[in-house]
N, C-alpha and C positions, 0 to 999 in steps of 0.2 A: 356574135358574139368571141369573144379572146378566150385564148382556154389558155391558167395559169399552171404552170406547170419547172415545179420544184422538185429539181437536180443533185447528188450530196449528194457525194462523194464519205463508203463504206466502208467501213472493218467490220471481218468476219463477225467482228458484236459486237457488230453496229453504229459501231463510233464514226462523229462524223464534225468528231474535234479538230480543229490546228492540221486539215490536210496537205496543205500547201509547202509552208514552211516552218522553222524548231522556234517563232517568238512572235508566228503567230496568233495563237488564245492560250493562258498562259493561264486559262481560273482554275480551280482547284486543284492547283499541281502540277497538270496534265504537262508531262519534261516529251512526250515521245510528239512532238508536231516534224510535219515534213514524209508524215509513211506513206504517203502515195508518187516518193518520187524514181520506186522502178517501173513502170507509169506512166511518163509525163510525155513515155513520145505513143506512146493512147490518150491519153485526154486533149494532147494539141488534135490526131487524126480527127477522133468522137467530136471534139467541141468546134472544130470546125464543120462538122457536116453539121451541126444538131442548132450552131451562133446564123449559120444558114434562111434557116427556119425561121427564126425568130421576128415579129415587130418592137417588141421592145422586151426591157430589163430590169428588176426588180430584187432591191438585195437593202441589208440592212447595216446601217454602217457600219459597221468593222465592216464588214469584202468590201461597201463603199469606198472606201476610205486607204483603203491596201489595191484593190482596183486604181480608185486614179490616183495613184501615184508612179504607177507605174503605166498601165495601158499607152492613154495620151501623145504618150512620149517615145511612142512603133510606126511610125509613122511609115511604114514601106504598106500601098498600097495593095499586093499581095500578100499579107501575110490575115488571112480573111476570120478568127476572133479578135485580132485589129480593128480592123475595117467594119467587123459585126458595132462592136462594144464604142470605140466611138464616129459613129453615124449612126445608128440607133435609140429613141429613147426610153433615157435611164429614171429610174428612179429608188430612191434613196429614203424609206423607211428607218425615222428618228425622229424624237420628240425636243432633242439638245444639238443637232447640226444645225448651226445659224445658219450656212452659206453654201453653196452644192459648184462647187466652180469648176467641175466639169461639164466642160459641152452637152446640151441635151440636158440634166439632169434634171429632175423637178420633185422638190423633197415633201415626201409623204406624213402628215401627221397624223392622220385621223386612216389607220394602217384598215381597219373592217370597209371604213365607208368608201374611204377612196379609190380602196381595190375593189372591191364590188363596181362603183360606178367605171372604173377605167375597163375592166369583165364584160361590160355592160360595150360598153363598144365592135364594136365592126372593123378585126384587123388577125394579126397572123401573132404567135401564141405568143407570150407572159413569160421569159422565163425568170425564174430563182435561183442563185448557185449558190450553192452553201447559204450561207446568211441565219443559223441554225434559231437566235430568240426569233426573227421575224418566219420565221419556220410552222413555228410554236403555234404562235396567230394568226397563221395565216389553216395552219389545222382548228385548229378552233371554234375559228367559225366560219369552214366551212364550204375557205374560199381556193381547196387546193383541186384542178385537175387533170388533174394527170402526177405520181412518180413515176423519176426515173435513177434510180438505185446506183452507181455505179460502184459495184462488190469488190470489193479489194484478198489478193487471196494475202490476208496478218490479219492475225489475232493480240488487240491494243491492250486489255483488263480490266485499263475501262475510264473514262470519256461522255462527254455526254452523248445522245440517243439526242435521233428525231420523232426519234417512237415509244416515249420515256411512261415509266410510272405516275398512271392518272390521268395519264393522255386519255385522247379523244379512241373512240373502240371504231376502226376503222372494215371493210368486211373488202377487201381486192380486187380483180381479178387481175390477172394479165395479157397483156396486148400485148408485146416483148419481145425479145430475149436477142442478147447479139455477147461474145465470148471472143474476141484479140489470141494470137497467140499469145500474145504474156501471161493468159489470164485472168483479165477484166473481161467480165458478166455485167454483165448495164441489162438489165428488168427494169418493163416502163408495165406499170399500169395502172389501170381509174381504179376512184374507186365507187362501187355502187350502192345503188339507194337499196335500207335497212331496213 
């Protein structure tokens, strides 16, 4: 079976909204997009490593559209992130996306059924990056096998959170932790049986 790994950039107060740039996700009046900027060198380093272990990527529509506008233009084969994203299978969860033009992409309409089917196939991990709405669906259906929380030394005060009020209760065990010299802490958890 393939393991499903949710990777989220998280502030100290649990916010995951708009990490990449100011206009990424303005929902709810969020104005602090781009808060991961100071740690982008660490992101590149650790993503270059983790993407080499991936068998596929599963993304929400918004994350997919942001990435599909950029990563196919990076053709340098020595860029490990671009190489993984451009050559491995990609799945985009959406009920509204009409077509996915990024080579190797399949649109997933019924997330619980289709992701469970993908997980039953042998292979390397399926990585979910960002995609906060998709993450909520995956958690609600107990499809997540591992959480990598990339904790950033910043407090944002408001914004979407991964673990939201009213969400499922999840017992977890810490299976790994890493800390960069710049202050990024990567905490890896696996859900345990309740």
